MDAnalysis code that builds the backbone (N, CA, C; Angstrom):
import MDAnalysis as mda
import numpy as np

u = mda.Universe.empty(618, n_residues=206, atom_resindex=np.repeat(np.arange(206), 3), trajectory=True)
u.add_TopologyAttr("name", ["N", "CA", "C"] * 206)
u.add_TopologyAttr("resid", np.arange(1, 207))
u.add_TopologyAttr("resname", ["UNK", "UNK", "UNK", "UNK", "UNK", "UNK", "UNK", "UNK", "UNK", "UNK", "UNK", "UNK", "UNK", "UNK", "UNK", "UNK", "UNK", "UNK", "UNK", "UNK", "UNK", "UNK", "UNK", "UNK", "UNK", "UNK", "UNK", "UNK", "UNK", "UNK", "UNK", "UNK", "UNK", "UNK", "UNK", "UNK", "UNK", "UNK", "UNK", "UNK", "UNK", "UNK", "UNK", "UNK", "UNK", "UNK", "UNK", "UNK", "UNK", "UNK", "UNK", "UNK", "UNK", "UNK", "UNK", "UNK", "UNK", "UNK", "UNK", "UNK", "UNK", "UNK", "UNK", "UNK", "UNK", "UNK", "UNK", "UNK", "UNK", "UNK", "UNK", "UNK", "UNK", "UNK", "UNK", "UNK", "UNK", "UNK", "UNK", "UNK", "UNK", "UNK", "UNK", "UNK", "UNK", "UNK", "UNK", "UNK", "UNK", "UNK", "UNK", "UNK", "UNK", "UNK", "UNK", "UNK", "UNK", "UNK", "UNK", "UNK", "UNK", "UNK", "UNK", "UNK", "UNK", "UNK", "UNK", "UNK", "UNK", "UNK", "UNK", "UNK", "UNK", "UNK", "UNK", "UNK", "UNK", "UNK", "UNK", "UNK", "UNK", "UNK", "UNK", "UNK", "UNK", "UNK", "UNK", "UNK", "UNK", "UNK", "UNK", "UNK", "UNK", "UNK", "UNK", "UNK", "UNK", "UNK", "UNK", "UNK", "UNK", "UNK", "UNK", "UNK", "UNK", "UNK", "UNK", "UNK", "UNK", "UNK", "UNK", "UNK", "UNK", "UNK", "UNK", "UNK", "UNK", "UNK", "UNK", "UNK", "UNK", "UNK", "UNK", "UNK", "UNK", "UNK", "UNK", "UNK", "UNK", "UNK", "UNK", "UNK", "UNK", "UNK", "UNK", "UNK", "UNK", "UNK", "UNK", "UNK", "UNK", "UNK", "UNK", "UNK", "UNK", "UNK", "UNK", "UNK", "UNK", "UNK", "UNK", "UNK", "UNK", "UNK", "UNK", "UNK", "UNK", "UNK", "UNK", "UNK", "UNK", "UNK", "UNK", "UNK", "UNK", "UNK"])
u.atoms.positions = np.array([
    [-163.505, -72.542, -100.492],
    [-163.593, -73.286, -99.009],
    [-163.349, -74.463, -98.428],
    [-162.810, -74.702, -97.992],
    [-162.186, -76.091, -97.387],
    [-162.796, -76.895, -96.569],
    [-163.676, -77.706, -97.237],
    [-164.809, -78.288, -96.597],
    [-164.688, -79.909, -97.225],
    [-164.814, -80.492, -95.859],
    [-164.448, -82.380, -96.745],
    [-166.096, -82.860, -96.229],
    [-166.837, -83.303, -97.363],
    [-168.121, -83.370, -96.977],
    [-168.467, -84.504, -96.818],
    [-169.616, -85.239, -97.046],
    [-169.635, -86.869, -97.166],
    [-170.218, -86.664, -98.729],
    [-170.060, -88.182, -98.863],
    [-170.242, -87.755, -100.182],
    [-171.673, -89.653, -100.935],
    [-172.351, -89.483, -100.134],
    [-172.787, -90.891, -99.890],
    [-174.197, -90.696, -100.026],
    [-174.724, -89.420, -100.283],
    [-175.891, -88.890, -100.585],
    [-176.657, -88.764, -102.301],
    [-177.698, -89.392, -102.701],
    [-178.547, -89.286, -103.828],
    [-179.467, -88.702, -103.682],
    [-179.347, -87.216, -104.349],
    [-180.684, -86.760, -103.991],
    [-181.335, -86.835, -105.711],
    [-182.685, -86.616, -105.003],
    [-183.636, -87.370, -106.145],
    [-183.948, -85.811, -106.727],
    [-184.176, -86.244, -107.874],
    [-184.558, -84.840, -109.401],
    [-185.451, -83.711, -108.447],
    [-186.403, -84.379, -107.865],
    [-187.265, -82.872, -107.144],
    [-187.067, -82.577, -105.752],
    [-186.697, -81.448, -105.669],
    [-186.483, -80.886, -104.310],
    [-187.688, -81.402, -103.322],
    [-187.140, -82.053, -101.963],
    [-188.161, -82.616, -101.541],
    [-188.819, -81.270, -100.322],
    [-189.398, -81.566, -99.585],
    [-190.675, -80.899, -98.745],
    [-189.569, -80.540, -97.546],
    [-188.522, -81.117, -97.093],
    [-187.822, -80.268, -96.031],
    [-186.925, -79.192, -96.806],
    [-185.998, -79.593, -97.455],
    [-185.270, -78.737, -98.163],
    [-186.236, -77.638, -98.518],
    [-187.493, -77.521, -99.208],
    [-188.613, -76.483, -99.163],
    [-188.718, -75.562, -98.560],
    [-188.911, -76.264, -97.271],
    [-188.987, -75.753, -95.705],
    [-187.522, -74.894, -95.026],
    [-186.720, -75.552, -95.571],
    [-185.664, -74.536, -95.301],
    [-185.138, -73.471, -96.181],
    [-185.445, -73.383, -97.770],
    [-185.183, -72.246, -98.415],
    [-186.255, -71.146, -97.835],
    [-187.387, -71.647, -97.282],
    [-188.173, -71.420, -97.118],
    [-188.152, -70.475, -95.967],
    [-187.375, -70.813, -95.195],
    [-187.010, -70.092, -93.755],
    [-185.448, -69.056, -94.117],
    [-185.069, -69.809, -95.000],
    [-184.077, -68.274, -95.807],
    [-184.491, -67.228, -96.183],
    [-185.667, -67.536, -96.841],
    [-186.315, -66.529, -97.722],
    [-187.032, -65.599, -96.356],
    [-187.241, -65.584, -95.296],
    [-187.900, -64.742, -94.563],
    [-186.960, -64.162, -93.417],
    [-185.924, -65.245, -93.008],
    [-185.203, -64.511, -92.682],
    [-184.521, -62.628, -93.434],
    [-184.096, -63.209, -94.493],
    [-183.878, -62.517, -95.395],
    [-184.429, -61.005, -95.510],
    [-185.740, -61.190, -95.453],
    [-187.355, -60.264, -95.911],
    [-186.777, -59.742, -94.606],
    [-187.632, -60.520, -93.647],
    [-187.279, -59.498, -91.940],
    [-186.255, -58.769, -91.639],
    [-185.140, -59.209, -92.133],
    [-184.039, -58.526, -91.927],
    [-183.673, -57.194, -92.614],
    [-184.281, -57.553, -94.568],
    [-184.227, -55.773, -94.651],
    [-185.684, -55.163, -94.404],
    [-186.507, -55.816, -93.630],
    [-187.539, -55.043, -93.465],
    [-186.898, -54.205, -92.135],
    [-186.497, -54.626, -91.142],
    [-186.049, -54.246, -89.981],
    [-185.078, -52.760, -90.592],
    [-184.104, -53.473, -91.137],
    [-182.954, -52.395, -91.981],
    [-183.692, -51.031, -92.406],
    [-184.677, -51.588, -93.532],
    [-185.537, -50.412, -94.059],
    [-186.027, -49.237, -93.072],
    [-186.768, -49.926, -92.045],
    [-187.374, -49.002, -91.086],
    [-185.975, -47.873, -89.880],
    [-184.906, -48.892, -90.398],
    [-183.916, -47.777, -89.669],
    [-183.321, -46.748, -90.601],
    [-183.205, -47.278, -91.925],
    [-182.847, -46.040, -93.087],
    [-183.920, -45.054, -92.931],
    [-184.792, -45.022, -92.859],
    [-186.470, -44.331, -92.514],
    [-186.008, -43.329, -91.007],
    [-185.358, -44.020, -90.290],
    [-185.678, -43.193, -89.194],
    [-184.205, -42.490, -89.117],
    [-183.266, -42.452, -89.987],
    [-182.191, -42.132, -89.856],
    [-181.743, -40.744, -90.079],
    [-181.072, -40.059, -88.981],
    [-180.823, -38.746, -89.355],
    [-179.327, -38.791, -89.886],
    [-178.269, -39.262, -90.050],
    [-176.829, -39.234, -90.337],
    [-177.321, -40.040, -91.907],
    [-176.775, -39.114, -92.670],
    [-176.632, -39.570, -94.399],
    [-176.203, -40.101, -94.727],
    [-174.875, -40.689, -94.326],
    [-173.788, -41.442, -94.736],
    [-174.801, -43.010, -94.612],
    [-175.223, -42.952, -93.116],
    [-175.451, -44.637, -92.543],
    [-177.307, -44.464, -93.381],
    [-177.811, -43.101, -93.422],
    [-179.413, -43.293, -93.919],
    [-179.072, -44.069, -95.696],
    [-177.713, -43.839, -95.997],
    [-178.176, -44.403, -97.654],
    [-177.541, -45.354, -97.396],
    [-176.352, -46.182, -96.659],
    [-175.941, -47.539, -96.729],
    [-177.638, -48.872, -95.637],
    [-177.797, -47.921, -95.018],
    [-179.077, -48.886, -94.757],
    [-180.017, -49.000, -95.758],
    [-180.186, -48.009, -96.529],
    [-181.078, -48.425, -98.346],
    [-180.421, -49.365, -98.870],
    [-179.119, -49.338, -98.930],
    [-178.926, -50.311, -100.155],
    [-179.146, -51.467, -99.366],
    [-178.564, -51.793, -97.581],
    [-178.419, -53.022, -97.424],
    [-180.005, -53.673, -97.103],
    [-180.584, -52.576, -97.522],
    [-181.906, -53.226, -96.818],
    [-182.892, -53.804, -98.435],
    [-182.480, -53.102, -99.195],
    [-182.650, -53.522, -100.505],
    [-181.881, -54.969, -101.036],
    [-180.621, -54.752, -100.795],
    [-180.117, -56.092, -100.909],
    [-180.852, -57.214, -100.189],
    [-181.013, -57.297, -99.121],
    [-181.607, -58.365, -97.696],
    [-182.895, -58.711, -98.471],
    [-183.651, -57.873, -98.828],
    [-184.859, -58.223, -99.620],
    [-184.822, -58.704, -100.964],
    [-184.218, -58.312, -101.880],
    [-183.601, -58.772, -103.275],
    [-183.566, -60.422, -102.743],
    [-182.822, -60.570, -101.846],
    [-182.207, -61.568, -101.818],
    [-183.447, -62.715, -101.468],
    [-184.398, -62.159, -100.641],
    [-185.399, -63.135, -100.171],
    [-186.098, -62.676, -101.806],
    [-186.457, -62.107, -102.191],
    [-187.097, -62.381, -103.662],
    [-186.161, -63.430, -104.819],
    [-184.743, -63.660, -104.660],
    [-184.331, -64.792, -105.278],
    [-184.866, -65.969, -104.512],
    [-184.715, -66.200, -103.713],
    [-184.721, -67.698, -102.963],
    [-186.800, -68.027, -103.110],
    [-187.404, -66.979, -103.283],
    [-188.941, -67.170, -102.904],
    [-189.131, -67.312, -104.761],
    [-187.863, -67.333, -105.951],
    [-188.468, -67.294, -107.076],
    [-188.335, -68.662, -107.380],
    [-186.841, -69.041, -106.712],
    [-186.104, -70.419, -106.294],
    [-187.207, -71.404, -106.379],
    [-187.845, -71.177, -105.243],
    [-189.350, -71.992, -104.335],
    [-190.276, -72.498, -105.651],
    [-190.299, -71.029, -105.880],
    [-191.956, -71.031, -106.889],
    [-191.420, -71.759, -108.546],
    [-190.383, -72.026, -108.552],
    [-189.987, -72.858, -109.620],
    [-189.891, -74.059, -109.401],
    [-189.829, -74.557, -107.943],
    [-189.779, -75.863, -107.564],
    [-191.406, -76.049, -107.319],
    [-192.137, -75.593, -107.144],
    [-193.574, -76.390, -106.795],
    [-193.873, -75.733, -105.037],
    [-192.904, -74.485, -104.581],
    [-193.067, -73.861, -103.014],
    [-193.270, -73.096, -103.208],
    [-193.387, -72.678, -101.892],
    [-194.191, -71.350, -101.360],
    [-193.481, -70.852, -100.297],
    [-193.194, -69.375, -99.612],
    [-193.043, -69.056, -98.047],
    [-194.158, -69.679, -97.346],
    [-193.751, -70.116, -95.982],
    [-194.599, -70.231, -95.441],
    [-194.823, -69.330, -94.598],
    [-196.255, -69.021, -93.327],
    [-195.806, -68.222, -92.361],
    [-194.513, -68.168, -91.141],
    [-194.388, -66.771, -91.227],
    [-192.891, -66.447, -90.419],
    [-192.929, -67.216, -88.866],
    [-192.404, -68.046, -88.308],
    [-192.181, -68.107, -86.937],
    [-192.694, -68.130, -86.429],
    [-194.230, -68.745, -86.193],
    [-195.360, -68.388, -85.397],
    [-194.751, -69.331, -83.812],
    [-193.522, -69.732, -83.971],
    [-193.237, -70.625, -82.701],
    [-192.359, -69.697, -82.107],
    [-191.949, -68.290, -82.507],
    [-191.299, -67.887, -81.944],
    [-189.733, -68.346, -81.712],
    [-189.066, -68.632, -82.159],
    [-187.942, -69.568, -82.120],
    [-186.852, -69.316, -82.850],
    [-187.186, -68.517, -83.755],
    [-185.972, -68.274, -85.087],
    [-185.423, -66.792, -84.717],
    [-184.361, -66.913, -85.619],
    [-183.587, -65.849, -84.934],
    [-183.965, -63.906, -84.007],
    [-184.782, -63.896, -85.227],
    [-185.399, -62.363, -85.028],
    [-186.454, -62.357, -83.786],
    [-187.264, -63.305, -83.777],
    [-187.789, -63.524, -82.488],
    [-187.074, -63.548, -81.460],
    [-186.243, -64.649, -81.192],
    [-185.376, -64.802, -79.832],
    [-184.651, -63.195, -79.538],
    [-183.900, -62.731, -80.952],
    [-183.418, -61.405, -80.338],
    [-184.186, -60.634, -79.868],
    [-185.442, -60.343, -80.365],
    [-186.274, -58.799, -80.524],
    [-185.735, -58.111, -81.236],
    [-186.890, -56.903, -81.257],
    [-186.998, -55.855, -82.184],
    [-185.344, -54.632, -81.393],
    [-184.473, -54.614, -82.568],
    [-183.430, -53.949, -82.085],
    [-183.818, -52.551, -81.751],
    [-183.387, -52.074, -80.575],
    [-183.881, -50.410, -79.930],
    [-183.497, -49.173, -80.557],
    [-182.032, -49.693, -80.867],
    [-181.095, -48.366, -81.661],
    [-180.723, -48.961, -82.909],
    [-179.717, -47.853, -83.528],
    [-179.075, -47.851, -84.365],
    [-177.816, -48.929, -84.547],
    [-177.323, -48.951, -82.907],
    [-175.968, -49.814, -82.805],
    [-177.082, -51.284, -82.761],
    [-177.763, -51.251, -81.921],
    [-178.271, -52.978, -81.814],
    [-178.739, -53.514, -83.187],
    [-179.503, -52.342, -84.126],
    [-179.563, -52.827, -85.722],
    [-178.532, -53.603, -86.003],
    [-177.216, -52.622, -85.786],
    [-175.953, -53.110, -86.544],
    [-175.428, -54.238, -86.261],
    [-175.008, -54.095, -85.202],
    [-174.851, -55.421, -83.745],
    [-175.421, -56.658, -84.573],
    [-177.285, -56.275, -84.612],
    [-177.767, -58.123, -84.939],
    [-177.318, -58.048, -86.422],
    [-177.061, -57.366, -87.246],
    [-177.200, -57.507, -88.834],
    [-175.270, -58.607, -88.538],
    [-174.223, -57.635, -88.406],
    [-172.933, -57.883, -88.241],
    [-172.745, -59.592, -87.325],
    [-173.657, -59.494, -86.630],
    [-173.944, -61.197, -85.890],
    [-174.447, -62.068, -86.718],
    [-175.605, -62.035, -87.638],
    [-176.179, -62.733, -88.595],
    [-175.373, -63.341, -89.908],
    [-175.008, -62.267, -90.337],
    [-174.562, -62.015, -91.747],
    [-173.493, -63.255, -92.153],
    [-172.610, -63.357, -91.404],
    [-171.314, -64.621, -91.054],
    [-171.790, -65.861, -91.436],
    [-173.053, -66.054, -89.826],
    [-173.702, -67.571, -90.340],
    [-174.735, -67.932, -91.086],
    [-174.983, -66.711, -91.694],
    [-176.116, -67.201, -93.020],
    [-175.335, -67.351, -94.186],
    [-173.846, -66.604, -94.144],
    [-172.620, -66.748, -95.342],
    [-172.202, -68.134, -94.841],
    [-172.005, -68.787, -93.779],
    [-171.619, -70.319, -93.449],
    [-172.545, -70.972, -94.454],
    [-173.925, -71.319, -93.625],
    [-174.746, -72.098, -94.264],
    [-174.677, -72.294, -95.878],
    [-174.909, -70.798, -96.448],
    [-175.268, -70.780, -97.892],
    [-173.630, -71.532, -98.617],
    [-172.701, -71.214, -97.993],
    [-171.320, -72.005, -99.036],
    [-171.632, -73.648, -98.045],
    [-172.006, -73.373, -97.360],
    [-171.778, -74.819, -97.200],
    [-172.683, -75.739, -97.880],
    [-173.879, -75.276, -98.020],
    [-174.878, -75.519, -98.762],
    [-174.611, -76.062, -100.387],
    [-174.190, -75.406, -100.886],
    [-173.986, -75.064, -102.373],
    [-172.672, -76.365, -102.482],
    [-171.901, -76.387, -101.607],
    [-170.648, -77.039, -100.923],
    [-171.078, -78.740, -100.946],
    [-172.512, -78.762, -100.742],
    [-172.673, -80.139, -100.329],
    [-172.957, -81.091, -101.425],
    [-172.332, -82.409, -101.757],
    [-173.004, -82.779, -102.879],
    [-174.899, -83.065, -103.413],
    [-175.270, -83.106, -104.113],
    [-176.778, -83.509, -104.592],
    [-177.740, -82.252, -104.956],
    [-176.850, -80.969, -104.170],
    [-177.675, -79.704, -104.228],
    [-177.824, -79.397, -105.811],
    [-178.693, -79.150, -106.559],
    [-178.856, -78.748, -107.985],
    [-178.138, -77.444, -108.175],
    [-178.125, -77.369, -109.561],
    [-177.633, -76.094, -110.005],
    [-178.269, -75.061, -109.809],
    [-179.870, -75.132, -110.156],
    [-180.388, -73.597, -109.590],
    [-180.509, -73.278, -108.229],
    [-180.168, -74.402, -107.138],
    [-179.952, -73.501, -106.075],
    [-178.504, -73.025, -106.159],
    [-177.456, -73.996, -106.034],
    [-175.777, -73.158, -106.293],
    [-175.998, -71.908, -106.947],
    [-176.930, -71.611, -108.095],
    [-176.981, -70.439, -109.027],
    [-177.448, -69.516, -107.910],
    [-178.607, -69.572, -107.608],
    [-179.373, -68.773, -106.578],
    [-177.993, -67.962, -105.938],
    [-177.434, -69.226, -104.662],
    [-176.635, -69.027, -103.436],
    [-175.283, -68.117, -104.101],
    [-174.793, -68.331, -105.155],
    [-173.467, -68.695, -104.927],
    [-173.535, -66.449, -105.618],
    [-174.657, -66.455, -105.963],
    [-175.492, -64.856, -106.505],
    [-175.453, -64.126, -105.292],
    [-175.977, -64.736, -104.429],
    [-176.411, -63.986, -102.482],
    [-174.627, -63.909, -102.500],
    [-173.989, -65.046, -102.431],
    [-172.836, -65.006, -101.580],
    [-171.920, -64.017, -101.960],
    [-172.107, -63.687, -103.115],
    [-171.153, -62.823, -103.888],
    [-171.600, -61.133, -103.547],
    [-173.046, -61.492, -103.628],
    [-173.285, -60.186, -103.041],
    [-173.317, -59.612, -101.250],
    [-173.464, -60.780, -100.651],
    [-173.578, -60.364, -98.863],
    [-172.003, -60.338, -98.966],
    [-170.987, -60.469, -99.315],
    [-169.951, -60.579, -98.975],
    [-168.962, -58.762, -98.923],
    [-169.629, -57.863, -99.052],
    [-169.340, -56.506, -99.301],
    [-170.702, -55.706, -98.218],
    [-170.201, -56.431, -97.126],
    [-171.353, -55.776, -95.790],
    [-170.133, -55.281, -94.457],
    [-168.722, -55.179, -95.098],
    [-167.625, -54.824, -94.057],
    [-168.013, -53.502, -93.420],
    [-168.852, -52.216, -94.047],
    [-168.796, -50.894, -93.418],
    [-169.934, -51.200, -91.837],
    [-170.491, -52.253, -91.975],
    [-171.273, -52.707, -90.766],
    [-170.132, -52.446, -89.537],
    [-169.081, -53.131, -89.237],
    [-168.146, -53.635, -88.288],
    [-167.196, -52.140, -88.432],
    [-167.280, -51.403, -89.395],
    [-166.324, -50.449, -89.691],
    [-166.902, -49.206, -88.793],
    [-168.574, -49.055, -89.121],
    [-169.279, -48.109, -88.375],
    [-169.402, -48.089, -87.054],
    [-169.764, -49.724, -86.727],
    [-169.580, -50.177, -85.313],
    [-168.214, -49.514, -84.432],
    [-167.122, -50.125, -85.293],
    [-166.037, -49.836, -84.482],
    [-165.600, -48.146, -84.069],
    [-166.361, -47.251, -84.719],
    [-166.054, -45.713, -84.906],
    [-167.322, -44.895, -83.926],
    [-167.943, -45.942, -83.374],
    [-168.909, -45.428, -82.199],
    [-168.262, -44.928, -80.963],
    [-168.973, -44.019, -80.270],
    [-167.956, -43.466, -79.133],
    [-168.870, -44.377, -77.959],
    [-169.846, -44.453, -77.862],
    [-170.193, -45.195, -76.644],
    [-170.166, -47.186, -76.874],
    [-168.455, -47.220, -76.611],
    [-167.826, -48.560, -76.792],
    [-168.404, -49.776, -75.984],
    [-169.408, -49.312, -74.724],
    [-169.858, -50.256, -74.045],
    [-171.099, -51.059, -74.919],
    [-171.876, -49.805, -75.102],
    [-173.049, -50.157, -75.814],
    [-173.176, -51.063, -77.081],
    [-172.049, -51.018, -77.468],
    [-171.699, -51.514, -78.840],
    [-171.038, -52.751, -78.219],
    [-170.126, -53.045, -77.253],
    [-169.968, -54.300, -76.858],
    [-170.860, -54.969, -76.054],
    [-171.825, -54.729, -75.859],
    [-173.069, -55.129, -75.152],
    [-174.012, -55.785, -76.447],
    [-174.282, -54.770, -76.984],
    [-175.064, -55.440, -78.379],
    [-174.461, -56.584, -79.073],
    [-173.161, -56.578, -79.548],
    [-172.339, -57.351, -80.631],
    [-172.723, -58.819, -79.197],
    [-172.160, -58.884, -77.785],
    [-171.879, -59.896, -77.522],
    [-173.480, -60.576, -77.138],
    [-174.133, -59.690, -77.212],
    [-175.750, -60.265, -76.836],
    [-176.423, -60.861, -78.152],
    [-175.615, -60.158, -79.179],
    [-176.844, -60.630, -80.513],
    [-175.995, -61.928, -80.851],
    [-174.977, -62.108, -80.481],
    [-173.487, -63.039, -80.824],
    [-174.525, -64.562, -80.414],
    [-174.379, -64.268, -78.895],
    [-175.218, -65.015, -78.098],
    [-176.491, -65.695, -78.764],
    [-177.434, -65.023, -79.085],
    [-178.394, -65.302, -79.197],
    [-178.382, -66.344, -81.056],
    [-177.492, -65.544, -81.702],
    [-177.333, -66.611, -83.084],
    [-177.225, -67.644, -82.912],
    [-175.718, -67.782, -82.147],
    [-175.133, -68.915, -82.041],
    [-175.923, -70.012, -81.543],
    [-176.578, -69.494, -80.374],
    [-177.361, -70.368, -79.599],
    [-178.831, -71.077, -80.602],
    [-179.261, -70.045, -81.155],
    [-180.592, -70.913, -82.070],
    [-180.264, -71.596, -83.746],
    [-178.923, -71.189, -83.830],
    [-178.405, -71.445, -84.882],
    [-177.491, -73.389, -84.620],
    [-177.365, -73.560, -83.563],
    [-176.996, -74.669, -83.019],
    [-177.850, -75.232, -82.959],
    [-178.808, -75.030, -82.549],
    [-180.245, -75.743, -82.506],
    [-181.075, -76.202, -83.628],
    [-180.783, -75.169, -84.718],
    [-181.530, -75.607, -85.947],
    [-180.392, -76.634, -86.552],
    [-179.047, -76.700, -86.369],
    [-178.357, -77.553, -86.838],
    [-179.006, -79.391, -86.509],
    [-179.208, -79.462, -84.931],
    [-179.253, -80.389, -84.543],
    [-181.116, -80.957, -84.141],
    [-181.738, -80.024, -84.886],
    [-182.536, -80.859, -85.524],
    [-183.170, -81.061, -86.742],
    [-182.364, -80.410, -87.265],
    [-182.125, -80.400, -88.999],
    [-181.169, -81.882, -89.273],
    [-180.475, -82.535, -88.446],
    [-179.543, -83.873, -88.308],
    [-180.587, -84.808, -87.772],
    [-181.653, -84.436, -86.953],
    [-182.822, -86.064, -87.028],
    [-183.500, -86.001, -88.544],
    [-183.400, -85.377, -89.263],
    [-184.355, -85.569, -90.562],
    [-183.572, -86.266, -91.855],
    [-184.145, -86.486, -92.563],
    [-183.010, -87.226, -94.018],
    [-183.453, -86.163, -94.998],
    [-182.710, -86.803, -95.624],
    [-182.344, -86.230, -96.971],
    [-181.270, -85.205, -96.902],
    [-181.376, -84.453, -97.930],
    [-180.411, -83.437, -98.276],
    [-180.239, -82.399, -97.153],
    [-180.889, -82.094, -96.492],
    [-181.347, -81.112, -95.177],
    [-180.012, -81.444, -94.131],
    [-179.969, -82.762, -94.651],
    [-179.343, -83.225, -93.017],
    [-177.732, -83.668, -93.535],
    [-177.766, -83.622, -94.334],
    [-176.210, -83.659, -95.212],
    [-176.141, -82.263, -94.996],
    [-176.691, -81.330, -95.585],
    [-176.407, -79.750, -95.071],
    [-176.040, -79.525, -93.508],
    [-177.026, -79.929, -92.264],
    [-176.403, -79.833, -91.245],
    [-175.206, -80.514, -90.717],
    [-175.201, -81.586, -91.252],
    [-173.699, -82.748, -90.750],
    [-172.299, -81.788, -91.586],
    [-172.225, -81.070, -92.625],
    [-171.325, -80.681, -93.299],
    [-171.470, -79.215, -92.401],
    [-172.218, -78.286, -91.860],
    [-172.282, -77.321, -91.408],
    [-171.326, -77.400, -89.975],
    [-172.083, -78.506, -88.695],
    [-171.615, -78.781, -87.999],
    [-170.068, -79.382, -87.799],
    [-169.462, -80.089, -89.051],
    [-167.877, -80.237, -89.294],
    [-167.278, -79.013, -89.388],
    [-167.998, -78.002, -90.062],
    [-167.209, -76.789, -90.924],
    [-166.632, -76.098, -88.993],
    [-168.197, -75.735, -88.613],
    [-167.815, -75.252, -87.502],
    [-166.975, -75.959, -86.450],
    [-166.931, -76.988, -86.403],
    [-166.060, -77.921, -85.190],
    [-164.461, -77.553, -85.764],
    [-164.465, -78.170, -87.292],
    [-163.227, -78.000, -87.434],
    [-161.931, -76.359, -87.300],
    [-162.967, -75.602, -87.712],
    [-162.690, -74.021, -87.407],
    [-162.733, -73.788, -86.207],
    [-163.098, -74.286, -85.321],
    [-162.868, -73.646, -83.659],
    [-164.014, -72.825, -83.961],
    [-165.319, -72.735, -84.265],
    [-165.720, -71.882, -84.273],
    [-166.958, -71.123, -82.529],
    [-167.276, -70.366, -82.128],
    [-168.032, -70.095, -80.930],
    [-167.461, -71.420, -79.503],
    [-165.663, -71.362, -79.616],
    [-165.650, -72.593, -78.374],
    [-164.938, -71.562, -77.054],
])
């Protein structure tokens, strides 16, 4: 990943509270995503879709478990989920169809991957954190079936509407979150700055 990052940040040995909060938000997003996919797996009548949703749901929840274990090792824990209603799933609302749940997942996962990759490539990130996110990145890279499934649906207008709506929500929330993180101190600020650089360098969301 071709990212030129700032190199002037020295991380203390201990994970600071803002990094713990950031990791907690990742774990909660993975968990909620997994639970939503699991609910649609339970409802699905198509065997192919049901099998894919079960595997994908389990993967997301497993990733939440990885990050939770990482937090526990560093004296942290998962906080209450998005009580202010400002995060991705709160803004997007609960998906009302299979098309919506997969359009939401298709829009969310590239943004999560971008941030995870920026995270591990930022100077000062601990080896424990890098190992966890490298594992998640490797597993998250196998979600191409979602795009293929959406592309084959007969109701093209519903697919286009759902894709556009969820991409807009996720772009808005993610950019707001970057601005919030850039106002903080320490490692999370460096991560946000580097993510912003990557987005601008590659012309994302222009």
